[in-house]
N, C-alpha and C positions, 0 to 999 in steps of 0.2 A: 524434449522441452516446449518453449517457446519460440516461436519464430519472431524476428527483428521485431517486426510491424507491432505484434501481440507485446512484445517486452515493452517498447517503447510506450505504447498505450499506457501499460500498468504499471510504468515509471511515471508518465506523467501525471496520472490519478494519485498514486502515492505524494509525489510532489504536491498535487494540490491538497490531498489532505492534511499532509502536514503544515503545509502554510495556512491551511484557510479551519481546518476543524480542531486540530491539537490545541489553538492558542486559547479556545472556547471551553476545553475540557471535556471528558469522557461523558457527561451527561447527554451533550449534544450529537454525538457519534451513537448512542444507544439505538434511535430510530431504525438506522440501517442495517444494525446488528439485528434488532428484532424482527425488522422485514426479512431477513434471512434465515429466520429461525435460529440465530446463533447468541441470542441474549445470554447463555452461561458463558460466553467469553468476554473476556476482558479488553478492550481495543488496544493496540501499541503506543508506546509513546513516542515522543519524537525522536530519543535515540534509536529505538527499536526500528522505528520504520526506515531511519538513514542507514541502518545496517541492513535492512531488508531490499533497500534500495541498490546499496551497493553489491550484494548477493546476486540480485536481479540484472543489473549493469554488467557484471563480470559474465554472467550467464551470455548473456544477447550479445556482448564481444567476441563470444568464442564459439559463435555459430555463422554460418555464412551463408543464411538465406536474408 
């Protein structure tokens, strides 16, 4: 899966996204999805991001690197 540093970076990015992007609505997020050619997907909401962060955090703690 992910190494601890990789997971930590992803968790930090998710926290930033949740704190800085989510309050402004999905319209502000769409350019990032467009750049990745993922326009057809809907960005996660605050609760979904929190759940994803929890899952990633559990995975990171389960590895030893």
